[in-house]
C-alpha positions as CSV (number, residue, x, y, z in Angstrom):
1,M,0.0,0.0,0.0
2,V,2.9,2.4,0.7
3,T,4.1,1.8,-2.9
4,I,0.7,2.6,-4.3
5,L,0.4,5.8,-2.3
6,S,3.8,7.0,-3.4
7,K,2.6,6.7,-7.0
8,T,-0.8,8.4,-6.5
9,A,0.3,12.0,-7.1
10,S,2.1,11.3,-10.4
11,L,-0.8,9.0,-11.5
12,S,-3.4,11.7,-10.8
13,A,-1.4,14.4,-12.5
14,L,-0.9,12.3,-15.6
15,L,-4.6,11.4,-15.9
16,L,-5.8,15.0,-15.3
17,L,-3.4,16.2,-18.0
18,G,-4.6,13.6,-20.4
19,M,-8.2,14.3,-19.7
20,G,-7.6,18.0,-20.0
21,L,-6.1,17.5,-23.5
22,C,-8.9,15.3,-24.6
23,V,-12.0,17.0,-23.2
24,S,-11.0,20.6,-22.5
25,S,-13.9,21.9,-24.6
26,T,-16.7,19.6,-23.2
27,R,-19.3,20.3,-20.5
28,A,-18.8,18.7,-17.1
29,S,-22.3,17.1,-17.3
30,E,-21.1,15.0,-20.2
31,L,-18.1,13.6,-18.3
32,S,-17.9,10.5,-16.0
33,G,-15.0,9.1,-14.0
34,V,-14.1,6.2,-11.8
35,V,-11.5,5.4,-9.1
36,T,-10.6,1.8,-8.5
37,L,-8.5,-0.1,-6.0
38,T,-7.8,-3.7,-7.1
39,S,-5.9,-6.4,-5.4
40,Q,-4.0,-7.0,-8.7
41,Y,-4.0,-5.6,-12.2
42,I,-4.6,-8.5,-14.7
43,Y,-4.9,-7.7,-18.4
44,R,-5.5,-10.3,-21.1
45,G,-4.2,-13.1,-18.8
46,L,-1.0,-11.2,-17.8
47,A,-0.3,-9.8,-14.3
48,F,1.0,-6.3,-14.7
49,S,1.3,-5.4,-11.0
50,D,3.5,-8.3,-10.0
51,G,1.0,-9.7,-7.5
52,N,0.5,-6.3,-5.8
53,A,-2.5,-4.1,-5.4
54,A,-3.0,-1.3,-8.0
55,L,-4.7,2.1,-8.0
56,Q,-6.6,3.0,-11.2
57,L,-8.2,6.2,-12.4
58,G,-10.4,6.8,-15.4
59,G,-12.3,9.6,-17.1
60,D,-14.6,9.4,-20.1
61,Y,-16.6,11.8,-22.3
62,Q,-19.4,10.6,-24.5
63,H,-21.4,12.7,-27.0
64,D,-25.0,12.0,-28.0
65,S,-23.7,11.6,-31.6
66,G,-21.9,8.4,-30.5
67,F,-18.4,10.0,-30.4
68,F,-16.4,9.2,-27.2
69,V,-12.9,10.0,-25.8
70,G,-11.2,9.4,-22.6
71,A,-8.1,8.4,-20.6
72,W,-7.3,5.7,-18.1
73,A,-4.3,5.2,-15.8
74,T,-3.1,2.5,-13.4
75,T,-0.1,1.7,-11.2
76,I,1.9,-1.2,-12.5
77,D,5.1,-3.1,-11.6
78,L,6.9,-4.3,-14.7
79,S,10.7,-4.7,-14.9
80,S,13.2,-6.6,-17.1
81,A,16.8,-6.2,-17.9
82,G,17.6,-2.5,-18.1
83,S,13.9,-1.3,-18.0
84,R,11.2,-0.6,-15.5
85,R,7.6,0.7,-15.8
86,D,5.6,1.9,-12.8
87,V,2.6,3.7,-14.5
88,E,0.4,3.0,-17.5
89,L,-1.5,5.8,-19.1
90,D,-3.9,5.0,-21.9
91,Y,-5.8,7.4,-24.2
92,Y,-8.6,6.4,-26.4
93,A,-11.2,7.8,-28.9
94,G,-13.8,6.3,-31.0
95,Y,-17.4,6.1,-32.3
96,R,-20.3,3.9,-31.1
97,L,-23.1,3.2,-33.5
98,A,-26.3,2.4,-31.6
99,P,-29.4,2.4,-33.8
100,E,-32.9,1.8,-32.5
101,S,-32.3,-1.9,-32.1
102,P,-30.7,-4.3,-29.6
103,W,-27.4,-4.2,-31.5
104,S,-24.6,-1.7,-31.3
105,A,-21.1,-1.5,-32.7
106,S,-18.0,0.6,-31.9
107,L,-14.6,1.5,-33.3
108,T,-11.9,2.6,-30.9
109,V,-8.3,3.8,-31.4
110,L,-6.3,3.2,-28.2
111,R,-2.8,4.5,-27.2
112,Y,-0.9,2.7,-24.5
113,T,1.8,4.8,-22.9
114,Y,4.2,4.3,-19.9
115,P,5.3,7.7,-18.6
116,G,8.5,7.8,-16.7
117,A,9.6,4.3,-17.9
118,E,13.3,3.6,-17.3
119,G,15.4,2.1,-20.1
120,A,16.2,2.8,-23.7
121,Q,13.2,1.0,-25.2
122,S,9.8,2.7,-25.5
123,Y,6.9,0.3,-24.9
124,D,4.3,2.9,-26.2
125,Y,2.0,1.6,-29.0
126,N,-1.4,2.0,-30.6
127,E,-4.2,-0.5,-31.0
128,V,-7.4,-0.5,-33.0
129,L,-10.5,-2.2,-31.5
130,L,-13.7,-3.2,-33.3
131,G,-16.6,-4.3,-31.1
132,A,-20.2,-5.3,-31.3
133,S,-22.8,-6.1,-28.6
134,W,-26.4,-7.2,-28.2
135,R,-28.5,-5.6,-25.5
136,D,-25.2,-4.9,-23.6
137,R,-25.4,-8.5,-22.4
138,Y,-23.3,-10.2,-25.1
139,S,-20.3,-8.6,-26.8
140,I,-17.4,-9.4,-29.0
141,E,-14.2,-7.4,-29.5
142,L,-11.3,-7.7,-32.0
143,G,-8.0,-5.9,-31.5
144,Y,-5.1,-5.3,-33.9
145,T,-1.7,-3.6,-33.6
146,N,1.3,-3.5,-35.9
147,D,3.6,-2.4,-33.0
148,V,2.8,-4.5,-30.0
149,Y,4.8,-3.3,-26.9
150,G,6.7,-0.9,-29.2
151,L,8.6,-3.7,-30.9
152,D,7.3,-3.2,-34.5
153,R,5.6,-6.6,-34.4
154,I,2.0,-7.6,-35.1
155,G,-0.3,-8.5,-32.3
156,R,-4.0,-9.6,-32.4
157,H,-6.6,-10.1,-29.7
158,W,-10.2,-11.4,-29.6
159,E,-12.6,-11.5,-26.7
160,I,-16.2,-12.5,-26.0
161,R,-18.1,-11.3,-22.9
162,T,-21.4,-11.7,-21.2
163,E,-23.1,-9.8,-18.3
164,W,-26.4,-10.5,-16.6
165,P,-27.9,-8.1,-14.1
166,I,-29.8,-9.5,-11.1
167,A,-32.2,-7.6,-8.9
168,N,-30.8,-4.2,-10.0
169,V,-27.8,-4.7,-7.7
170,W,-25.8,-7.7,-8.8
171,V,-24.2,-8.4,-12.2
172,I,-22.7,-11.8,-13.0
173,G,-20.6,-12.4,-16.0
174,G,-17.4,-13.5,-17.6
175,R,-15.2,-13.4,-20.7
176,L,-13.1,-15.6,-22.9
177,G,-10.2,-14.1,-24.9
178,G,-7.3,-15.0,-27.0
179,N,-3.9,-13.3,-27.5
180,D,-2.0,-14.0,-30.8
181,L,1.5,-12.7,-30.3
182,S,3.1,-14.8,-33.0
183,G,4.9,-11.7,-34.2
184,L,6.9,-12.0,-31.0
185,N,7.4,-15.7,-31.4
186,I,4.7,-16.3,-28.8
187,S,2.0,-18.7,-29.9
188,H,-1.8,-18.0,-29.4
189,F,-3.0,-18.5,-25.8
190,L,-6.4,-18.3,-24.1
191,H,-7.4,-16.4,-21.0
192,W,-10.7,-16.1,-19.1
193,D,-12.5,-14.8,-16.1
194,L,-15.7,-15.3,-14.2
195,G,-17.1,-13.1,-11.4
196,A,-19.9,-11.1,-9.8
197,S,-20.3,-7.3,-9.1
198,A,-22.5,-5.5,-6.7
199,R,-23.3,-1.8,-6.9
200,I,-24.2,0.0,-3.7
201,S,-24.7,3.8,-4.2
202,R,-21.7,5.0,-6.1
203,F,-19.5,2.1,-5.1
204,T,-19.1,-1.1,-7.1
205,F,-17.6,-4.3,-5.5
206,D,-16.2,-6.9,-7.9
207,L,-15.0,-10.4,-7.0
208,R,-13.5,-12.3,-10.0
209,W,-11.6,-15.5,-10.8
210,Y,-8.9,-15.2,-13.5
211,D,-7.1,-18.0,-15.3
212,N,-5.2,-18.7,-18.6
213,E,-3.5,-21.4,-20.5
214,I,0.0,-19.9,-20.8
215,P,2.5,-22.8,-20.7
216,D,5.8,-22.5,-18.8
217,Y,7.9,-22.6,-22.0
218,M,6.4,-19.3,-23.4
219,P,8.8,-16.3,-23.0
220,I,6.0,-14.4,-21.2
221,S,5.3,-17.2,-18.7
222,S,6.8,-15.1,-15.9
223,L,4.0,-12.6,-16.5
224,S,1.2,-15.2,-16.4
225,A,-1.5,-14.3,-13.8
226,G,-2.2,-18.0,-13.4
227,S,-5.4,-19.0,-11.5
228,Q,-6.4,-16.5,-8.8
229,I,-9.1,-14.4,-7.3
230,V,-9.1,-10.6,-7.6
231,L,-11.1,-8.2,-5.5
232,S,-11.8,-4.6,-6.7
233,V,-13.6,-1.7,-5.3
234,S,-14.6,1.2,-7.5
235,L,-16.1,4.7,-6.8
236,G,-18.0,6.3,-9.7
237,L,-17.5,10.1,-10.0
């Protein structure tokens, strides 16, 4: 927890700067935000906080036309020979098409950045996401980048998700996804999670089980989140 608190000031400053650049001309009533404390940051089957808790901040602007823009930041703990990353700051923009039907579709351009990263290599890169959903209960997402982790290599990702609300308080759901990092000589692997969330006033409590099929011989096996339970608490702003 001491480590998280020591990163909070820089994390908040970076996120505020990013949101200021993205939505400086918008009205406050069109903005939303969230602050999350999670027992571990797991992304696409990989543990990015080295088994430690993470503090996450996000801000989002959505226009009635379907256009949206935002920024999201988290503390991380990633290190390798000659490099270290403590903060991830992501920017995104896109368009959501939601006609008068149960279906909707979206196109998102996402920028991953790692401010203050130590080492000669820059891990910053862009990704394009194409998504579709039905009644916000079933969704699918496809991701593509030609510069995964800033290494000038192709990366692909797919994910299917489902969520079911219960009694206006609980939401149960899960996801199944696949990472194709063959451009990095890493074969395709699956990851999944299953959990439940409860919303009480502006707080959301989430308990989720994560697992994946990353074998020990893969170069990224040291980042595998393995099978574990993660608890998160979020405050909507």
